[in-house]
C-alpha positions in Angstrom: 8.8 6.0 1.3 6.0 7.5 -0.7 2.9 5.5 -1.5 -0.1 5.8 -3.7 -2.3 3.4 -1.7 -4.7 6.1 -0.5 -5.2 7.4 -4.1 -5.8 3.9 -5.5 -8.1 3.0 -2.6 -10.2 6.1 -3.0 -10.4 5.6 -6.8 -12.0 2.3 -6.1 -14.4 3.8 -3.5 -13.0 1.5 -0.9 -12.7 2.4 2.8 -9.6 1.6 4.9 -11.7 -1.0 6.7 -12.8 -2.7 3.5 -9.2 -2.8 2.3 -7.9 -4.2 5.6 -10.5 -7.0 5.6 -9.7 -7.9 2.0 -6.0 -8.1 2.8 -6.5 -9.7 6.2 -4.6 -7.0 8.0 -5.6 -4.4 10.6 -7.0 -1.0 9.7 -4.0 0.5 11.5 -1.7 -1.3 9.0 -3.5 0.4 6.1 -3.2 3.8 7.9 0.5 3.3 8.4 1.0 2.1 4.8 -0.9 5.1 3.4 1.3 7.5 5.5 4.5 5.7 4.4 5.4 4.8 8.0 5.2 1.0 7.4 7.1 -0.9 4.8 5.1 -3.9 3.8 6.4 -7.4 3.2 6.8 -8.5 -0.4 3.7 -10.7 0.0 1.6 -7.8 1.3 2.9 -5.5 -1.4 2.0 -8.1 -4.0 -1.6 -8.5 -2.6 -2.0 -4.7 -2.7 -0.9 -4.6 -6.3 -3.3 -7.4 -7.2 -6.1 -5.7 -5.4 -5.6 -2.5 -7.3 -4.7 -4.2 -10.6 -1.3 -2.6 -10.9 2.4 -3.2 -10.4 4.1 -2.9 -7.0 6.2 -0.1 -8.5 3.0 1.8 -9.2 2.2 1.9 -5.4 5.6 2.6 -3.8 8.3 5.1 -4.4 11.5 4.8 -2.4 13.2 8.1 -1.6 16.6 9.1 -0.3 18.6 6.6 1.6 16.1 3.8 0.8 17.3 3.5 -2.8 19.8 0.8 -3.5 22.8 2.2 -5.4 
């Protein structure tokens, strides 16, 4: 899974720590999300989209076997 969380976060001049506090998750969760190693719950994905003022689809791109056919 490819994410655009890092790009959105840096556009807003927000640190990983600030984002983690805002979302009430650990900084490690933000790191894993940015690297595409952690798939967020729908609730967390929604909170991310709200924080960045965008749609969930703008933050996550599913690749390969992850797509539903």
